N, C-alpha and C positions, 0 to 999 in steps of 0.2 A: 394467548395473552399478548404476544408480539403483534398479532394481526390487528387486534383492537387498538393497541397503542399506535401502530403504524397508520391506520385509517384515520384515527382521531387527530393525531398530530399533523398529518398531511393536509387534512381538510382545514384545519385551523390556519396553516401556513397560507393556503390559497385564499381563504377568506381575509386573512390579515393583509395580504398584498392588494386584494380588491378594495378593501376599506381603508387602505393607507394607514394601517395600525402602526404603533410605535415599534421601533426595532427590537426592543426587549421582548415583546410578546412573540414576534416571529422567531427570534433566536431561541427562546425557551422551547418552542414547538419543534424547531430544527434539532435541538439536542435530543428531545424525546424520540423523534423519528429516526435519527441516526443511531442512537443507542439501541433501538430495536433492530435496525438493519444490520448492525454489527454482529448480531447473534447468528446470522446466516453465513455459511462458509463459502457459498457460491451464489451467483446471480440466479441460476436456474432454481435454487431452493426457495427463493423469495416468492411468496404467494402474490398473485396478480391482484393488486388493489388500484383501481383507476386513478385515484388522487395522488398516489405516491410518486410516480414518474414525473407528473406535472409539477408537484411541489418541489421536488429536487431540482428540476430544470429552472424553475422560477428563482429559487434561492441562489444556486451557483452562478446564475447569470447576473445577479445583482450584488452579491456579497463575496468577498474573497478573504482568504486566511493570510495572516502576516507571514506564514511559513510557505515558501514557494512549493515545496514538495507536497504539502497538503492540498494546495490548489490543483495540482496535477491529479492527485488521488481522488479528490472530489469530482473533477470533470470526468475522469475515466470511470469512476463508480456510477456516475449519472448516465453515462453511455450504456453501461451494462444493465442498469435498471430500465432504461428506455428500450433496449433491445429485448429484455425480458417481456416488456409490455407488447412490443411488436410481435413476439412469438405467440402471445396469448389472444391477439385480436385479429379482426378481419375488416375488409372494406374501408370505409371512410375513417373509422376509429383508428385502424392501423396506420393509415396515411397521416393522420394528425400526429401520432407519435413519431413517425418518420420525419415529419416536418421539424419536430423538436430536435431530433438527431442531427439534421442538417445544420440547424442554427447553432447547436452546441459545438459541432465540429468546426464551424466557421469561427466562432468566438474564441475557442481554445486551440486554434490550429497549431500554434507553436508547441503546445504541450503534447498534443496527439502526434506531432511529427518529430518530437524529441526522442532520439533512439535510446536515451537513458531511461525512458519510461516504457520501453517495449517489453520489459519483463512482466508488466501487468496489462499492457495494451499491445499484444502481439499482432499487429496488422499484417505482417509478413512472417515467413519462417526464415530467419537469418541463416546464411551459409557460413560455417566456420572453416577456415583454411589455415594451414601452417605455412608461413612464408619467411625464410631466413630466420628460423628460430623465434619468430613472432607469430602470435595468434591474430589473424585478421578476420574480422566479421563483416560479411557483405550483407547488408540489409535489403538489397535489391532496390528496385525503382519504387520507393515508398510514395513518391508524389503521384504516380499513376494509380496506386491503390487508393490513396486518399481521394483523388479526384473522382475515381469511379463510384465511390459511395455517394458523393454529392450529386454526380450526374444522374445516377439511378433515381434518387429521390426527386430531383427537379423534373425529370422526364416523366415521372409517374404520378405527380400530384397536380390535379386540376384545382387551381386556386379558388375558382368560383364555387366549387362544390364542397369545399372544406369548411368546417366550423371554426377551427383554430380555437376551440373552447370560448368562442365569442369574445376573444381577447384581441383588441385592435393592435396592441403592441407586438404580440406574437405574430400576427398576420403581416404587419408592415415590415417587421424584421426579416421574415421569411422572403417576402417579395423583393426587398432591397438586396438581400444576400444572393438570391437567385439571379437577378439582373447583373450584379457585379461579377459573380462567378462565371456565368455564361459568356460575358464579354471577354473576360480574361482567358477562359478555356478555349474559345474559338480562335484566339490569336496564337495558341501554342502548336507546336509540332507533336503529334502523338504517334509514337512508334508502337505502343502497346495499348490496346483497349480491353479493359477487364469488365467482368460481370459484377457490377457494384453490389447487387443483392447477395451474390455468393461471397464476395469479400467481407461484407458485414457479418454474415452468418458464420463464416470460418473464423473470423476474428473473435466473435462472441463465444464460439465454442472453445477456442483456445484460452480465452479469459476464464471460462469456467473450469478448465483443467488446471490453470495456475492457482485459482482460488481468489476470493474477494479480499482485497487489502482493507483493513479496518480504517475508518475515518476517525480522526481524533476529535473528541468532543470535550472541551474543558469543563470541569465542574468541581465544586468544592468537595463533593462526596467521593470523587475518584481517589484511588490509592496513589501513593507517591510513585510507585514503579510504573503505573499506568501513565501518569503525567510525564515522567522523564522519558519513557519510550514512545510517546505520542500515540498511545493506544495499541502498540504492537504486543505488549505484555499486559494483560488486563489486571492481574493481581499477583500476589506472591506465588512463586513456582515451587512445586514439590514433585520430584520425578525419580524414576529408577534409571540408573546407568548400567548398561549391559556390556559395553566395550570401552577400551581405552587405547590410546596410542601416545607414547612418550618419545620426545625427541630433544636432545641437547646439542648445543653447538660444539661441545667437546667430542661429539661422535656417538654418544650413547643413544641407542634406539631400542624400543621394545613395544610390544603390543600384546593384548590378551583380553580375556573375558573377565567380567566382574560378577560376583555373586552377592545378591542382596545389598547392592550399593544404592544408597538413597541420598539425594541432594536436595536441599531446600534453599531457595534464594529469595531475598526480600530487600526492600529499600524503605528506610524510615528516617526522617529528619536528616537527610543527606548522608546517611550511613548505609553501606551495603553489607548485608550479613550473609554468610555462607555456613550452613550447618550440614555436615555429611556423616554418613555411616557406611562402613564397609570399604573405606579407602585407606590405604597405607598412610599413616600420619607423617611419615618421612617425606611424602610427596605433597600432602595437603593437610593442614591442621584441621581437626574435626569441627572446630567452631572459630570463625573469624568475623570480626566486625571492622570494616575499613571505611575511612572517609573517601568520598568520591571526588576525584580531581577534575575529570572531564568525561563527557557523555556524548557520543556521536551516534546518531540514528539515521540509517538510510533504509526507509521502509520498502521502497520499490525493489531494492536489492535484497531485502529480507536479512538485514545484517545490522548488528549493534556492536559498537566498540565502547568499552568501559575502562577507565583508567583510575587507579587508586593512589591516594596519598599514603603509601605504605609506611614511610618513615615517621609519620605522625603517631601511628599506633604501635608499630613494631620496629625494633632496631636492635641489631646485634653488634656490640662493640668489638667482637672477635673477628668480624669479617671486614675486609678491606673497604667494601662499599656500604657497610652498615646494613646490608640486606639480611633477611631471614629466609632460609632456603625454602621453607614450605608455606610461605605467605605470598600470594600472587600479586604482581604489580599491575596486571590488566586482565580483562576477560572479554572474549568475543562470543557473541551469540549468532548462530546461523539457523535459519528457518527454511522449511520447504512447505509450500502450500499454506504459509503463515502459521505453521506449527513448529515449535522449537525441536530441532533434530540434533544439534551439536553445540557444545560449549568448548572453548579453547582457553585454558588458563596459562598465562605466561609468568615465569619466575626468573629472578636473578639469583643464581646459586653459586656457592663456593667462594673461596678467597679470590679467585680470578674474575668473578662476576660472569660466569657462563649463563647463557640463556637456556632455560628449560621450558618446553611447551608440553602440556598434557591436553590431549583432545579427548 
């Protein structure tokens, strides 16, 4: 079903750009295409459909999101989809897709070279070192890696023999970018010369190991939890918890296994609900509904921070700070490969207002 939806939406986007259709038509087809793409967990899982990489390229080169992080995710996802097409094609067709890769890398250079995005665009393998009790991450000569990909494309594409999808804008952009790049490249000193084809393939393989970050698609039909997490959590969560770790600033620490512990999380009308079974109620009330105070989402780090207005719904006059021991003040979500793996609940407990954290 996704394949049909992908093909149809991508074809309509390309036709829409060619016919200079109104923005709303292109946007609706973009939503359909991305909604289908979000169902795939890695770029390698996406079936090769010739129109999809071109449609994605055309859209992200013209339209941007108001949210900076989403622009990075769109560009990096488009790179992954284009590389998937490169892996499935040969000859002139493959070179056409590589031309799009080069133009995309040039247009979004700052985002591809931003080390904060390397968790989903791992162009190099960073070296982590401990230095004077500080963690130092050496990302290596990323400029050399970046230049190598462009140099490989520009050295292997014969402009006269490529169709560029009979698109003059794509052709002229590629030619202009090539001339500018080679002029600047030839003026640099190059201590390291890398195999650009290998760099692209290695980066693409690492991207598949990380997993594909979902692109946010706003829609009236989306759930509130989907909208607030920018697509990182698609709908209400219900899962089993098998382990826990408890830590308090007073010094109390414990960990252990959980039997038949179930937790359900959801957001509706600005309220966050937690329903749980199998957890000791002295640590977490079995059913809580809390107003949301703040919501911080960092998708490329696979991390969400959620803060509650605890005092609006729960308050204990016997405690110095008015807190309720088993009602959380905040919650952190941690993901791996864009699947939820851990939640951390933070509480203010006791008369002295100790911090308690349950992982």
